[in-house]
N, C-alpha and C positions, 0 to 999 in steps of 0.2 A: 207242647211248649214250652219252650227256655224264652223268657222275658230277659227283654236285654237293656242296660239300665242306660240313659243319655251322658248321666256324671259317671265317669271311672273312679273306683278305690285311689288311684294314684294321683287324680289332680284333687280331689277332696284333701290328701293325706298332704300335699306341697301346700293346699289353702292352709290347714292348721296349722301344720309347719312354721311359715307366713307370718299367721297371727299373731301364736304364741310368742315369735323371735321378735318381733313387732313389738307386743307388748312388753316384753323382757326390759330392751333397750331405750321404751320409753320411763317404764318404772323406775329402770338405774337412772335416768338422766336426771330426773325429778327428783332422785331423792340425795343424787351428787348437788345438784344445783341450791336445792335446799341446805346442806351441809357448809357449801361455800358460800353462802351467800354473806354479804356485805354488814355491818352493823348500821344502828341508825339513833339517830338521836332528835328527840324535838322538843319544843320551848314551847308551853302555851298560856298566852294570857289570853281571861275571859274578863270582861268585863260586863255590867249591863246595866241596866236603868238605875237600878238603888245601887246602893252604898258598897254591899256584896264586891269585894274578890278574891278571886281565885287562878292561882299562877302555879304552875308545873314546873320545873327544871331539871333533865335526866341527868344524872352524871353520864362518869366517862363509862366509854362503852366497854365492856367485858369481851376482851378474848382468848380463851384458852386453846392452845394450840396440844392438843396429844399423838405425838407419833412416833417412831418404836425406838429411838434414842430417849425421851423422857418419860413411856407410859409403859415403861418395862417392871418385873418383877423388884421391887426392891430400891426404888425411885424415889421412893415417897409421894405425897398429895398433891394436886397442881389443885391450885383456888387463887381470888383475885375478888376483890373488895368494890364498891362502888359505892357513891349515897344519892339518893334523890332526896327532892323536897318539894312539897307542898304547900301550901300555906292559902289561910281559905279565912277572909276577913270577913264576917257576918255582921249584916246592921242590928 
């Protein structure tokens, strides 16, 4: 007597291919969204009930764009500088 399967191998293959495709598309979308994200800046001033004071100021955002024109062989290095400051006045 031969056993009959309820789910055919073709259907399982289609489900596996669709699942893999969705996973690859989702991971690619997440990667490129994270790479193309915009910069952020924040200034924080903390005041306490004592005479302590903490201030934090972010410098200019760093944005280095690497493409085929400026990232090829012999084009040199890409660099940028910024300065953030933190001040703590303790009691």
